[in-house]
N, C-alpha and C positions, 0 to 999 in steps of 0.2 A: 693428661687427659687425651692427647692424641693417641697414645698407646692403648688406652682403654677403649677408645672408639674404634681403633683398628682391629683389636682383638676382643670383641665383646664376650666371647665364650670364656676367655681367661678371666675377664673382669667379673662375669657372672658366677663362675666357679669359685673364685676367691671370696666373693661376697657370701655365697651360699655356705662355703666351708667355715667362714667366720661366724655365721649365724648358727650353724650346727654346734660349733664349739661353745658359743654363748649359752645355747640351750642345755648342753651337757653340764657346764659349770653352774647353771642355775637350778640343777636337779631335775631336769625333764628329759631323761634319756630316751623315752619312748617316742616323744614328739621329734626329738633330734634324729632318731633312726628313721622314722617315717618320712620326715622332710628330706633327709639325705638320700634315702632310697628312691623317692619319687623323682628327685632331681637327676640322680645318676641314671635311672632307667629311661628318663626322657632324653637325655643325651645319647644313651645307647640306642634308642629307637631312631634318633636323628642319624647316627652313624650307620645304622643298619639299612636305612633307605638308600644311602649312597653305595653301601657295600653290595646290596642286591642289584642295583643298576649296573655296577661294574661286573658282577658275576654274570648277569644276562648278556653283557657285551663280551664275555669271554675273558675278562681280566681278573685274575685271582690276586688278592692282596692280603695284607696282614690285619686289616680292619676287623676281620672275623675274630681274631684273637682278642682284640680290645673289647669288642662287644660281648664276647663270651666271658671275659674276665670281669667286666662290670656286672653282668647279670649274676654270675656265680658268687661274687663277693656279697652282693645284696641278699641273695638267697640264704647264705650261711651266716648272715648277720654282721659281716665285716664292712659296715657302711662307711666308716672312715677311710678304709682302703679303697672302696669304690670311688669316693670323692677324690682321693689322691690320683687314682688312675685317670679320672676325667680331667683333672688338672694337668696331668702329664700329657695326655693326648692334645689338649688345647694349647698347652705350653710348647708342645713339640712343633706346632705350626709357627709360633713366634720364634722359637729357637732356630728353625729351618730358615726363616726369613732373615734372621740376623746372620747366620752362617753364610747363606747365599750372598747377602749384601756385602759381607766382609770379603768373600771370595771374589766377587765381581767388582771390587772397589776400583781397580785399575781400568776395567772396561767402562763402568758407569761414569767415571771421572771424564772420560773422553766424550761421552754423550752429553754430559752436563755443560761442556764448554763449547757446544756448537754455536758459532756466531749467528746472531739474529739480525743485527743492523750493521750498516756501513756508512762512513762519512764520505760521500761522493762530492767531488768538485763539479760545480755547474759549468757546462761547456768544456769539461776536461777530457771528454771521451775521444779516443782515437781508435781507428780500426787497425786490426792486425793485417795490414795489406800484404800482398804477395801471394795470398792463397784465396781463391774464390770459394763460395759456399758449396760448389760442387766438387771441390777437392783439386781442381786444376790450378796451375800456377799462372800468375800474371806478373807484369813488370812493375806493379805498384810498390810504393815505399811507405813504411809506417811513419807516423808523425808523433810528436810529443817528446821524443828523446833523441839525442844524437848518438853517435857510435860509442861514446863513452858511457852512455846510460844516464847522463845528467839532463835536467829539465831544459826545454827550449821554449817554453810557453810564457816566460817572464816570471816563473815562480822561483822561489829560493830553494836551495837544496838542503835546508836544515829541517824540513818537515813542515814548514808553514807556507801558506798560500798568500801571495801578495795582495790579492783583492778580497780575501777572506770569504769568498762565495762557496759555501758548502751546504749540503743538505743531507739529513739522515734518511736513509732509505732501507727497505728490507734487503737483506743480503741476497735473497732470491731474485731481486729486480736488477741487480748489477750485471752489466754486459761486459763482454771482452773489449778491452781498450779503455774502459773507464779508469779515471785516476782517483784513488782513494787516499784519505788521510787516516793513518793509524796512530792513535794517541798513546802516550806512555801507559804501559800496563794493560793494554787492550790485546785481544786475540786477533791475529791476522785473519780476516773473514774469508778470503778467497786466494787461490794461487795467483802469483803475479811476479813482477820484476821490480826491484827496488830502484826508485828514482832519486831518493836522497843520497847524499854523499856516502853515508855509512849508517849502520844500525846494528844493534845487538838484540838477539832473539833467543828465547828459551824454547828449545824444541824437545824438551825431555818427555813430554806426554806423547810425542810422535815417534821419537827415535830412541829414547832411553838414555841419551847423552845428557849427563847431569849439568855440565857446564854450558853457559850461554855461548852461542856461536856468533861470530862477527861476519856481517855481510857488507859488501860495498856496492856502489851504483852499478846496475846491470846484472847483479846476481839474482837468482830466483828465490822467491819467498814461498814457503809452504803454509797453506791455510791451516789454522790450528796452533801455530807457533805463537808464543807470547812476546809482544814487543817489550823492549827495555825501557830506559829512562827518558828517551827522547822521541818526540813525535817524528814520524817518517811518512814520506809519500811513496806510493806504489802504483804501478799500472797493472790492471787485471789481465791475466792470460787465459783464464778458464772460468766458466760460469759456475754457480754454486753446485749444481749436480755433477759437474765434471771435475771439481777441485779435489785435491788430495784428501782433505779432511772429511769431506762428504763421503768419499769412497770408503775411508776407514770406518766412519760411523755406520755405514750400511753393512760392512763386514762384521762389525762388533754386534750390531743388533741381531744379525743372522747367527752369530756364534753363541750369544747369550741365550737364544731360544732353542738351541739344538740339544739333542739328548744322545749321549754316548751309548753304544751297544752294551757296554759293561753295566750301565745304569739299568737297562732293561734286563740284563742278566741278574742283577740284584733283586729286581722284582720277582724273578722266577725262583729265587732262593726261598721266597715266602712259602711256597707249597710244601717242600719237605720240612721246613722249619715249623710250620703249623702242625703238620702231622706228628712231628716229634714232641711238640708241646702237649698235644692232647694225649699222646701215648704215655709220657712221663706223669701227667696229671692223673690219668686213669690208674697207673701202677701205684702211685702214692695213695690214692683213694682206696684201692683194693687192699693194699698191705696194711694201711692204718685203720681202715674201716670208717674213716671220717671224710665226708664230702668237702670239708674245709680244706683238706690237703690238695684237692683238685683245684680249688680256687687259688690257693697260695702259689701253685705252680704257674697258673695262667697269669697271675699278677706280674711275675718277672719275665713273662714271655711276650712282651710287647716291644719288639726291637725296632725302635725308630731308626737306629743306624742303617738298617737295610734300605729304608726309604730316603734317608738324608745324606749319609756319609759319601756315597759314590757321586751323586750330583755335585755336592760341595767340593769334593776333591777335583773333579773335572773343571768346574768353574774356576777354582783356584789355579789350576794349571793354565787355563786360557788367560787368566788375569796376569799370571807370572810372565807368560809369553808376551802379552801386550806391553808390559812394562819394559821389555827388552826390544821393542820395535818389531815384534813378530805377531801378526794377526792370524790366528787359527780360525778358519771359517766354521768348522763343526767340531763338536766335542768328540765325535767318533774318530776324527783325524788324529787326536792325541793317542788313541789306542793303536792306530796303524803305525804312527811314528815310533811307538815303543818297540815294535817288532821288525823294523827295517833291517834288511840283510844286504840289499844292493842299492847303490846310489849311482845315478847317471847324471852327468853334467854336460851342459852346453859349454863351449870354450870361450868365445869372444864375449866379454862383458860379464862372464861368470867366473871362470878360472883365471882369466886375465882381466885387466882393468877396463878393457873395451874402449880405450882411448889411444889408439895406435899413433905413433909418431913417424914422420917421414924420415927415412934413412937416406934415400937418394932417388934421383930421377935418371932413368936410362933411356935416352931418346934414340929413335931409329930413323933412318932415312934422312930427309932434309929438315926434320923438325929439331928445334932447340929444346932444351930442358924447360925453359919458361913457357914455351908454347904448349908443350905436353901437359905440364902442371896446370897452366891457366885454363886450357880447354877442358881438362878433366874436372877441375873445380867448378867451372861454369855448368857442366852437366850434372855434377854431384849435388848442386844446390837444389835440384829437383828430386833428390833421393832422401828417404828416411833412414837409410842404413847408417850404422855407427861409423863405418869407414868414411862415409861422405863428409861428416863433420871434420874428421882428421885431415882429409884432403883439402877442404876449404880453409881450415886453420893454417895449413902449410902455405897455401897460396897467398893468404892475407899477410903472413909473415914476410913473404918476398915482395909484398906491395903490388901484387898482380890484381888487375881489374876483371871482374866477372862479366861475361857477356850474357845478354838476355836471349832466351830461346823462344822461337815461334811455336814450338811444340816439344813436349817431353813426356817420356813414358818410362816408368820403372818396372823392371821384370824381377819379381821377388826371387831372392837367392842367387840371381844371375848377374844383374847389373842394371844400367840405365842407358837409354838412348835419347839424344836431344838433337834438335836442328838449329844451327846458327848460321844465318846469312846463306842459306841453301846448302850448307855442309852438315852432314850427319856425323855426330860424335858419339861413339859407343865406348862405355867404360864398364869394366867388370872382370869376370872370369875369362881365362884365355879362350875356351871353346865358344863362349858367348860372343866375344869380340871377333873371333875368327870367322863367324858366320857372315859378318858385315865387312870385315877387313882381312882377307886372306894374307898369309905370310906371317902370322903371329909367331914370334920366337919366344919360347918360355925362358924366363930369366933364372939364372942360377942364384940360389938363395943360401944364406948362412942359416945356422940353426936358429929357430924362433922367428925368422922373417917370413913375410908374405908379400905377394905382388898383386898390383892392380894394373890391368892392361888397358891400353887406350888405342882406339882406332878412329881415324879422321878421314872422311870422304872416301871410304873404301880402302884406305891404306893404313897399315900398322904404324902407329906413331911412336910407340915406346911403352914403358911400364914405370910404375911408381913402386918403390920398395918400402914397405912399412914394417915396423916392429911393435908388437904389443906385449909388454912384459907380463910375466905371471904375477898375480896378486901376492902381496906380502903375507896374507893370512891363509893362502891356499894350502901349503904344506901342513901348517898347524891344524887346519880344518880336517884334512884327510886323516891325520894322525888321531885326532879326537874321534872321528867316525869309526876308525878301527878299534879304538878302546871301547866304543859303545856297541861293538858286536857286528859292525858292517864288514862283510867278508869280501865284497867285490865292488870295485869302483870303475865306472865306464865313462869315457868321453865320447860324446856324439857331436860331430861338427861337420860343417860344409867345407872346411879348409882342406888344403892339400895334405896328403899323408905325411910328408916329411915334417911339415910345420906341426901337425897334430902330435906326431910321435915325440918331437922335441919337448913340447909342453907337457905331454903325459909323463915322460921320463923325469922331467924336472919336478913335477908335482908328486910323483909316486903313484900314478894310477895303474890299475891292473889290466885294463883293456882299452883299446882305441878303435873307434869307428869313424873313418874320415870320409870326406866328399859325400856327405849325406844330405839329401833333400828332406824336407819335412816328412813326407810319407815314409822315407827310409828310417827316420828316427822313431816313428810310431811303431813300425814293424820290429825294430831292434828292441825297443822297450817291451813289447808284447812277448818277444821270444826269450827274454832273460829268465833263466830257470829259478834263481834264488829269490823268492818272494817274501815279504812285500818289496816293491821297487819304489824308490823315491827319485824323482826327476827334478833337477834344479836348473832353471833357465831364466832368461830375462826378456827375450825379444818377442815380437809379434809372431814370428815363425815358430816359436816354441809352444804356442798355445795348443796345437793338436797333441803334442807329446805330453805336455803337462796334464792334459785331460785324461789320457789313457793310462798314465802311471797310477800306481796305488796311492801315492801321495805326490802331488805336484806342488813345487815351491817356486813362486815368482819372486825374483830378487830385485829390489829397488823398483818395483812396479809403480807406475804413476797413473792417477786418475782411473779411467775405465778402460785401460789397455786390455787387449785380447788376452795377454798372458795372465794379468791379474784376475780376469773373469774366469779363466779356465783352471786356475790353481786352487789347491785346497788350503795353502798357506801363503800369505803375502808378507814378505820381509820389506819393511819400509826403508831400512838402511841399505846402502850399497856396500854390504859387508858379508862376504861368503861365510864367515865363521858362525853367523846366525843360523845357518842350515844345521850345523852340528848342535847348536844350542837348542833348536827345535826338537831334535831327536832326544837330547838329554832331558828336556822338560817333559816330553811324552813318556819316557821311561819312568821318571820320578812320579808323574801324576798317576800312572797306572799302578805303580808300586804302593803309593800312599792310599789309593782307592781300595785296592785289594786288602791291604793291612787293616783299613778301617772297617771293611765289611767283615773280615774274619775275626777281628778283635770284638766287634759287636756280637757276632754269633757265639764266639767262644765264651765270653763273659755271661751272656744270656743263658747258654746251655749249662754252665757251671752253677748259676743261680737256680735254674730249674731243678737240677739234680739235688742241690742242697734243700730246696723247698720241698721236693718230693720226699726227702728223708726227714722232713719235719724240723729243720734247723732255721728256717726263715719264716717268721710270721707274716701275715698279709701286709700289714702296714710297713714293716721294715722292707719287705720285698718291693713294694711300690716306690719307696724312697731310693732304694739301691738301684732300681732300674733307671731312675733319673740320672744318677751318677754315671751309669754305663753310657747313656745317651750323650752326656756332656763329654765324657772321655773320648768317645768315638768321633764326635764332631770336631773336637779340638785336634785330634790326630789328622782328620781329613784336611783341616786348614793348613797343615804342614806343606801342602802342595804349593802354597804361596811362596815358600822359601826356596832358595836355590839348592839346598842340600849341601853335601860335603864339598862339592866343587862348584864354584860360581860359574854361571853361564855368561857367555858373551864378554869375558874379561879381555881387556886390551893388553897386548904385550908391553913389557916395560919400555919406556921411552917413546911410545907412540903418542903423537900429539892428539889432544882431545879434539874430537870432531873431524879427525883426518879421514875417517871412513864415512863421512856424512854424504847425503844425497847430492847427486850432480844437479846443476841447473836444468830445468825442464827441457831447454833447447838442446841439451847434450845427453839426454837419457838414451841408453842403448835401446833400439827398437827392433833390430834384426841383426843376427850375428852369423849369417851363413855364407857370406860372400868373401872370397879372398882374391 
């Protein structure tokens, strides 16, 4: 009944066709013909109104063929054929909805799982202290968890609350710092930190990882992941509109409503196709001397594949990408991905893991290693740079205590300056530090190492030597891109030339641009000759270059980061190989879409030629066209499959979830300072 109410024209046509058949079987052919003709002409008139409106708006479609086919079959007495054409046109809408729904399954499944409510503990809210609403830093400390991430409010760590005070609230009303209970089998409503001792979460709808991932106290939780068999407690770190899942949902909605340029191209195919259909029909009429031949040609010349196949293929491609943790914002991006010839990469956090480790501290003057590292870490706590997190981790490992600054300023791509007890501490690139602390001596580095320089109270204090290894999947990704037709690969980085060249040689890149500021990256991408150009990055400073590239890919983007906003493709996983997967999916989608369009056209033209020669009666032609539509749409749905080579496959021996997302507090935000 729901289907009948959703598609009333289909229901009405089936009813009318059954009534006509009953009249024929009861020996009343004239009444059957008149009834069928009136019904068919009424539908043709309805279609003609919409057709005229589109023609006035300058949009040419193939509805004119359907209207002409219905009218011509009525005029030559092929009223059964006219009813079948009407049923075909009405059923085409239902078939398109089914095919589009099947193609968008992975996308819509994300939308259907949007959390609506949350179980909030009364009085359990804590503020994320340390950062004021204006973005400046203060000396506050957060409450509710200790350094190990376990509860300190008298609650148990097994997911239950000791006083049982909980309230169900709308997810949109939850604030940062609120403590939530997530029951077994429920979707995590917002981004947060796990307070319970441990938990198991299914992140397959977000990352494509089929196996549940284990999280321990203090680990980040992604909204949209499915909780396992035990209730857990979590502390919220982002509001609903800023959470990972909400961002993905917004991208998915945008993607599902987009229309690829190839789809519009398919619309334009209707013009020559319509002219060819009329020409073949006229030739058949003239040669045979029978107007019925003209009607028989038009019956098989209603190519729904032109209208349905390409959109279905592109929706299927976007759905396939979403299944692998790749959100393509617009259908047209898949078409661009299919033609990529140059790929540019950021280095830190993209080609490398973005989690540098401390190799050594080289103190200068009267400073000790612990003094240099401790002061550097104290200043870096006010920086959003990925290297800052590594410096702080190294200081914590040595048991060093961070000082609180009275003021602190970060200079994007250069470093950070902070004041402690009247002393200015400057951390960052050598030229930046040298402005405040003359006498900076650049450190000799081994291949793959980088240095962070420290100045204290106008004096050069020393340097921190860091090493950021290349990603395990980097070489494999570049090899896959070469197989896919990419002829040039470029690294764009703010790092020193020696470090950049070492990574480039290890990865197999064809070109290196080092010591680049964000504007330099933009100009470099604009100047690349082999187009289209794809840029892969992850940091805030990558946003401008992602926007100017033909296709911008933000890797491991979180929430509403600038990189995610500027990119055309957002890779949820922290996995570089997904960039190659995106290109592969784009190529397969376009291939399937073109195949579907040309299969539909070829079969329809073959049927028209046969009909013009008198080999296909009107009724048989109408039925055969339905088979053509079905075959073409089924072919378009092949875009959902990975093809001969699966995308995003993990190398043998790699642990499941090993390339999963980093905790929110350690996400790379800027990768240009060395």
